C-alpha positions in Angstrom: -24.6 8.3 19.2 -26.5 5.2 20.3 -27.2 2.7 17.6 -24.7 4.5 15.4 -22.0 2.0 14.5 -19.9 3.9 12.0 -17.2 2.0 10.3 -13.7 3.2 9.3 -11.9 2.2 6.3 -8.2 2.4 5.2 -7.8 4.6 2.2 -4.6 3.9 0.3 -3.9 6.1 -2.6 -2.0 4.9 -5.5 1.7 4.3 -4.9 3.2 7.7 -5.8 6.9 8.4 -6.7 7.4 9.5 -3.1 5.9 6.5 -1.4 8.6 4.7 0.6 11.3 6.9 -0.8 14.3 7.0 1.3 12.8 4.4 3.6 15.8 2.3 3.9 17.9 5.3 5.0 15.4 6.9 7.4 14.1 3.8 9.2 17.2 1.7 9.9 20.3 2.5 11.9 23.6 0.6 11.7 22.4 -1.7 14.5 19.7 -2.9 12.2 22.3 -4.1 9.8 24.4 -5.6 12.5 21.4 -7.4 13.9 20.8 -9.2 10.6 24.4 -10.0 9.7 24.5 -13.5 10.8 26.3 -16.4 9.4 24.3 -18.8 7.2 26.3 -21.7 8.5 26.4 -21.0 12.2 24.0 -22.4 14.8 21.2 -19.8 15.3 20.6 -20.9 18.8 23.8 -19.3 19.9 22.6 -16.0 18.6 20.1 -14.3 21.0 19.0 -11.8 18.2 18.4 -14.6 15.7 14.7 -15.4 15.0 13.6 -18.8 16.0 10.6 -21.0 15.3 8.8 -23.4 17.7 8.6 -27.1 16.9 5.4 -28.1 15.1 2.3 -28.0 17.4 -1.4 -27.8 17.3 -2.8 -24.3 17.3 -5.9 -23.2 19.3 -8.4 -20.8 17.8 -7.4 -18.2 20.4 -3.8 -18.4 19.4 -4.8 -18.1 15.8 -6.8 -15.0 16.5 -3.9 -13.6 18.5 -1.6 -14.0 15.6 -4.2 -12.5 13.2 -4.2 -9.4 15.6 -0.5 -9.2 15.6 -0.4 -9.3 11.8 -3.1 -6.5 11.6 -0.8 -4.3 13.8 2.2 -5.0 11.6 0.1 -4.0 8.5 -1.1 -0.8 10.1 2.3 0.3 11.3 4.0 -0.6 8.1 1.3 1.3 6.1 1.6 4.4 8.2 5.4 4.5 7.6 5.7 3.7 3.9 2.5 5.4 2.6 2.6 9.1 3.2 -0.9 9.3 1.9 -2.3 6.8 4.3 -5.4 7.9 6.2 -8.6 6.6 7.6 -12.0 7.6 6.3 -15.6 6.6 6.9 -17.2 4.1 4.8 -19.9 5.2 2.4 -22.1 2.1 2.2 -23.5 1.3 -1.3 -26.9 3.0 -2.1 -29.1 -0.2 -2.3 -27.1 -2.4 0.0 -28.8 -4.4 2.7 -26.4 -3.0 5.3 -27.2 0.6 4.4 -30.9 -0.1 4.5 -30.8 -1.7 7.9 -28.7 1.2 9.2 -31.2 3.9 7.9 -34.1 2.0 9.4 -32.6 1.7 12.9 -31.3 5.3 12.8 -34.7 6.6 11.7 -36.4 4.6 14.6 -34.1 6.2 17.1 -34.5 9.7 15.9 -38.2 9.3 15.6 -38.3 8.1 19.2 -36.3 11.1 20.3 -38.7 13.5 18.6 -41.7 11.8 20.0 -40.2 12.1 23.6 -39.4 15.8 23.4 -42.9 16.5 21.7 -44.7 14.6 24.6 -46.7 16.6 27.2 -44.7 16.6 29.5 -41.6 16.1 27.6 -39.4 13.0 28.2 -35.7 13.3 28.2 -34.4 9.8 28.4 -33.0 9.6 24.9 -31.8 13.2 24.9 -29.8 12.6 28.1 -28.1 9.6 26.5 -27.1 11.7 23.6 -25.6 14.5 25.7 -23.8 11.8 27.8 -22.2 10.5 24.7 -21.4 14.0 23.4 -19.6 14.8 26.6 -17.4 11.7 26.3 -16.6 12.6 22.6 -15.6 16.2 23.6 -13.4 15.0 26.5 -11.7 12.6 24.1 -10.5 15.5 21.9 -8.7 17.2 24.8 -5.0 17.1 25.5 -3.9 15.6 28.7 -3.0 19.0 30.3 -6.3 20.8 29.4 -7.7 20.5 32.9 -9.7 23.8 32.9 -11.4 23.0 29.6 -12.2 19.4 30.9 -13.7 20.8 34.2 -15.8 23.2 32.2 -17.3 20.5 30.0 -18.0 18.3 33.0 -19.6 21.1 34.7 -21.9 22.1 32.0 -22.7 18.6 30.8 -23.2 17.2 34.3 -25.3 14.3 33.5 -26.6 13.9 37.1 -27.6 17.5 37.1 -29.3 17.2 33.8 -31.3 14.2 35.1 -32.4 16.2 38.1 -33.6 19.1 35.9 -35.4 16.5 33.6 -37.3 15.3 36.7 -38.6 18.9 37.2 -39.1 19.5 33.3 -36.4 22.4 33.5 -33.8 21.1 30.9 -32.7 23.6 28.4 -31.9 21.3 25.5 -31.3 24.3 23.2 -29.0 25.9 25.6 -27.0 22.7 26.0 -26.8 22.2 22.2 -25.6 25.8 21.8 -22.7 25.2 24.3 -21.8 21.9 22.6 -21.6 23.8 19.3 -19.4 26.6 20.6 -17.1 23.9 22.3 -16.9 22.0 19.0 -15.8 25.3 17.3 -12.9 25.6 19.6 -11.8 22.0 19.2 -12.3 21.2 15.6 -9.8 21.5 12.8 -9.9 24.6 10.5 -11.4 22.3 7.7 -14.5 21.8 9.9 -15.1 25.5 10.8 -17.8 25.8 8.0 -19.6 22.6 9.2 -19.8 23.9 12.8 -21.0 27.3 11.6 -23.9 25.6 9.7 -25.1 23.9 12.8 -26.2 27.2 14.3 -28.7 27.6 11.4 -30.5 24.4 12.0 -33.9 24.9 13.5 -35.3 21.6 14.6 -33.6 20.5 17.8 -33.8 16.9 16.8 -32.2 17.7 13.4 -29.6 19.8 15.2 -28.5 16.9 17.5 -28.4 14.6 14.4 -26.2 17.1 12.6 -24.0 17.6 15.7 -23.2 13.8 15.7 -22.4 14.0 12.0 -19.8 16.7 12.5 -18.4 15.0 15.6 -17.9 11.8 13.6 -15.9 13.9 11.1 -13.9 15.5 13.9 -13.1 12.0 15.3 -11.7 10.9 12.0 -9.8 14.2 11.8 -8.2 13.5 15.2 -7.3 9.9 14.2 -5.6 11.0 11.0 -3.8 13.8 13.0 -2.6 11.2 15.4 -1.4 9.0 12.6 0.5 12.0 11.1 2.2 12.7 14.4 3.0 9.1 15.0 4.6 8.5 11.7 8.2 10.1 12.6 8.3 7.9 15.8 7.4 4.7 13.9 10.0 5.5 11.2 12.8 5.3 13.8 11.5 2.1 15.3 9.7 0.2 12.5 12.4 -2.2 11.5 12.8 -3.5 15.1 8.9 -3.4 15.7 8.1 -5.4 12.5 10.8 -7.9 13.1 9.8 -8.5 16.7 6.1 -8.6 16.0 6.6 -11.2 13.2 8.8 -13.3 15.4 5.7 -13.3 17.9 3.6 -14.5 15.1 6.1 -17.2 14.2 6.1 -18.3 17.8 2.4 -18.8 17.8 2.1 -20.2 14.1 5.3 -22.2 13.4 4.3 -22.5 9.7 4.1 -18.9 9.2 7.2 -19.0 6.8 6.1 -21.9 4.6 5.4 -19.7 1.5 8.6 -17.8 2.1 10.6 -21.0 2.4 9.0 -22.2 -0.9 9.8 -18.9 -2.6 13.4 -19.1 -1.7 13.6 -22.8 -2.6 12.3 -22.0 -6.1 14.8 -19.2 -6.5 17.6 -21.6 -5.7 16.3 -24.1 -8.2 15.8 -21.5 -10.9 19.4 -20.3 -10.4 20.8 -23.8 -10.5 18.8 -24.6 -13.7 20.8 -21.8 -15.4 24.2 -23.3 -14.6 25.8 -25.1 -17.5 26.5 -28.8 -16.5 26.5 -28.1 -12.7 28.9 -30.0 -10.6 27.9 -31.9 -7.5 28.7 -28.9 -5.3 26.9 -26.6 -7.8 23.8 -28.9 -7.5 23.7 -28.7 -3.8 23.7 -24.9 -4.1 26.6 -24.3 -1.8 28.4 -22.1 -4.3 25.3 -19.8 -4.7 25.5 -16.3 -3.0 22.6 -16.0 -0.7 22.3 -12.3 -1.7 22.0 -13.5 -5.3 19.4 -16.0 -4.4 17.3 -13.5 -2.6 17.6 -10.9 -5.3 16.5 -13.5 -7.8 13.5 -14.3 -5.7 12.4 -10.6 -5.6 12.9 -10.4 -9.3 10.6 -13.4 -9.8 7.8 -11.5 -8.0 7.7 -9.1 -11.0 7.3 -11.9 -13.5 3.8 -12.8 -14.8 3.9 -16.5 -13.8 4.3 -15.5 -10.1 1.1 -13.7 -9.9 -0.9 -16.9 -9.5 1.2 -18.1 -6.6 0.9 -17.3 -2.9 3.1 -14.2 -2.0 5.7 -14.9 0.7 4.4 -14.0 4.2 7.2 -11.7 4.6 6.0 -9.5 1.8 2.3 -9.4 2.7 2.6 -5.9 4.0 3.7 -4.7 0.6 1.3 -6.9 -1.5 -0.9 -3.9 -2.8 2.2 -1.9 -3.6 3.9 -4.8 -5.5 0.7 -5.4 -7.5 0.4 -1.8 -8.5 4.0 -1.7 -9.5 3.6 -4.8 -11.5 0.7 -3.2 -13.2 2.6 0.0 -13.8 5.6 -2.1 -15.2 3.3 -4.2 -17.6 2.0 -1.0 -19.0 5.4 0.5 -19.5 6.6 -2.7 -21.1 3.9 -2.6 -23.8 4.6 1.1 -24.5 8.3 0.3 -24.8 7.5 -2.5 -27.2 5.4 -0.4 -29.4 7.9 2.4 -29.6 10.8 0.0 -30.2 8.9 -1.6 -33.2 8.0 1.9 -34.5 11.5 3.3 -34.3 13.0 0.2 -35.9 10.5 0.2 -38.7 10.3 3.9 -39.6 13.8 4.7 -38.7 15.5 8.1 -37.6 12.4 10.1 -38.7 10.7 9.3 -35.4 13.5 8.6 -32.9 15.7 11.5 -33.7 13.1 14.2 -33.2 12.3 14.2 -29.4 9.1 16.2 -29.6 7.5 13.9 -32.2 8.8 10.8 -30.4 7.2 12.1 -27.1 4.0 12.7 -29.0 3.9 9.0 -30.1 4.6 7.9 -26.6 1.8 10.1 -25.1 -1.0 8.8 -27.2 0.2 5.2 -27.0 0.3 5.6 -23.1 -3.3 7.0 -23.1 -4.7 4.3 -25.3 -3.3 1.6 -23.0 -4.7 3.1 -19.8 -6.6 0.4 -17.9 -4.9 -2.4 -19.7 -4.5 -4.5 -16.5 -8.3 -4.6 -16.2 -10.1 -7.8 -17.0 -12.5 -5.9 -19.2 -9.7 -4.3 -21.2 -9.5 -5.5 -24.8 -5.7 -5.4 -25.5 -6.1 -6.7 -29.1 -8.5 -3.8 -30.0 -6.3 -1.3 -28.3 -3.2 -2.4 -30.3 -5.1 -2.3 -33.5 -6.3 1.3 -32.7 -2.8 2.3 -31.7 -1.3 0.8 -35.0 -3.7 2.8 -37.1 -3.1 5.9 -35.1 0.6 5.4 -35.3 0.6 5.2 -39.2 -1.6 8.2 -39.4 0.5 10.4 -37.1 3.8 9.4 -38.9 2.4 10.0 -42.4 1.1 13.4 -41.3 4.5 14.2 -39.7 6.4 13.1 -42.8 4.1 15.1 -45.1 4.6 18.3 -43.0 8.4 17.9 -43.3 8.3 17.3 -47.0 9.3 13.5 -46.9 7.5 10.8 -48.6 4.8 8.9 -46.5 5.1 5.3 -45.6 4.6 2.7 -48.3 1.6 0.3 -48.0 4.1 -2.5 -47.3 5.7 -0.6 -44.4 2.4 0.4 -42.9 1.2 -3.1 -43.1 4.5 -4.4 -41.4 4.3 -1.8 -38.7 0.6 -2.5 -37.9 1.1 -6.2 -38.0 4.1 -6.1 -35.6 2.3 -3.8 -33.2 -0.9 -6.0 -33.2 1.3 -9.1 -32.6 2.5 -7.7 -29.2 -0.4 -9.4 -27.5 0.6 -12.9 -28.8 2.5 -15.4 -26.5 6.1 -15.6 -26.9 6.3 -12.4 -28.9 10.1 -11.9 -29.6 10.0 -8.1 -29.0 8.1 -8.6 -25.7 10.5 -11.2 -24.6 13.4 -8.9 -25.4 11.9 -6.0 -23.5 11.1 -8.4 -20.6 14.7 -9.5 -20.2 16.0 -5.9 -20.4 13.6 -4.8 -17.7 14.6 -7.6 -15.5 18.3 -6.7 -16.2 17.7 -3.2 -15.1 15.8 -4.1 -12.0 18.5 -6.6 -11.1 21.2 -3.9 -11.5 19.1 -1.7 -9.1 19.1 -4.5 -6.5 22.8 -5.0 -6.8 23.7 -1.3 -6.3 25.5 -0.4 -3.0 23.3 1.2 -0.5 25.5 4.3 -0.6 25.2 4.8 -4.4 22.5 7.4 -5.3 22.9 7.3 -9.1 20.6 5.2 -11.2 22.3 2.4 -13.3 22.4 2.9 -17.1 19.2 2.0 -19.0 19.4 -1.0 -21.3 18.7 -0.6 -25.0 15.1 -0.3 -26.1 14.1 1.3 -22.7 15.3 4.8 -23.4 11.9 6.1 -24.5 10.5 5.0 -21.1 13.5 5.9 -18.9 11.6 8.3 -16.7 8.9 5.7 -16.0 11.5 2.9 -15.4 13.4 4.9 -13.0 10.4 5.9 -11.0 9.2 2.2 -10.8 12.6 1.0 -10.2 13.2 3.4 -7.3 9.9 2.4 -5.6 10.6 -1.3 -6.1 14.2 -1.0 -4.7 13.0 0.8 -1.7 10.4 -2.1 -1.0 13.1 -4.7 -1.4 15.7 -3.0 0.6 13.4 -2.2 3.6 12.0 -5.8 3.4 15.7 -7.1 3.6 16.3 -4.9 6.7 13.3 -6.4 8.6 13.2 -9.8 7.5 16.9 -10.5 6.8 17.5 -12.6 9.9 14.5 -14.9 8.9 15.8 -15.2 5.4 19.2 -16.1 6.8 17.8 -19.0 8.7 16.0 -20.4 5.6 19.0 -20.0 3.4 21.2 -21.7 6.0 19.0 -24.7 5.9 18.6 -24.8 2.1 22.2 -24.0 1.2 24.4 -25.1 3.9 22.7 -27.9 5.7 25.4 -30.4 4.6 28.4 -28.1 4.7 27.9 -26.2 8.1 31.7 -26.3 8.6 32.5 -24.0 5.7 33.1 -20.3 6.2 30.5 -17.8 6.8 28.5 -16.4 3.8 28.1 -12.7 3.2 25.3 -10.9 4.8 22.1 -10.5 2.7 21.7 -6.9 3.9 25.0 -5.8 2.7 
């Protein structure tokens, strides 16, 4: 409607176990792999498919905005493909916000003006005609390309020129036109809107009726958009790798520094790997003996570590920033649960670990009491104290029911103290769990693409195996898809960082293998 500037928002539900599942298999053909299998030591200019970057130059505002538009398109296409729950919805503005207040005032002024026109003697139809003109365009937008008969009928009934002539002679049947619109909406709407359309017929005031018609039309427009997204998803899945790669290359052409954070990320991964080598030789210090795949996998693993949260994310992973953040939060939650259960089982012994039902009970209440632990308002110290008290109570209750002696005061104090110390920096149990989590994630990234079985779970993570496998599968899907899309860009960076001084040596293995 005129003056109605409804906004749309992207609704992204929490990453579910199905999000991105099977993406690497469904979105890339063998040609995607072949296109990214380039030598890290050969000259990229000889490869037409190799991404290139322009020499440094100044960027105009228009070029910057064009690059931003390209990035938005990548985000949208990527989100449609990897997030099965992705949909658009209208924004519900905050109750007392200035934007909502202004919107209400402007809308009220419009509808009051319409009502005063229709109640005038003789009635005026200027605003009403504008509404029906907009309604006509909205209804036509819902039609399929071949619906010519329906299109002609709408154009005939909502003939704006004819309505204007009728208005000049005070012969416009506003109620009749509104009823036709309602009947047409009933034929075009999704089943979920049937009840909303039926309610329109019970509205008495013509002004309120027109207002309600526009509300339902807004809902129908959103239904149409989400239906289009749903139909578009299979087509995007077949082309998304090439599309994202090409679109990102266009951004790189417009903004040559678009890979600065990515380059720094890979450089830090190389330095991190070199720092772990015992007494590195000159060749090792240059990095030429490092596997590009290992360097890249190490970089992906660093994204899961806490110290990397404060740094800028690589540009090539911006489309998955929200998913990575949610996975990190889930992983942090699972780590703390694993630490508590490991301490408990080691302190109490087989009484808890060897009885699955009781062990699951301890895990359940621990998980619940740690919900929201990634929030800034969450008091981890208080939560750990509560868990330690609850843990001792449940264990003593269980031991009593089984006819065993309860925990001694010393054992309870030891258990509570160890649980409460989990929040401290450099806690040995937390460090152990961190290493084993990274070991598991690393083993996932090293799996051949044809292998479907999960790797074995490291010690201490068995109580949270289901959660770890779920997080690991989602993480591996993100990484594998990212390699397929941006593998050639990584190849160029790795070639410069690893082989700049030894270009004559043999080709390195492909990072997508």
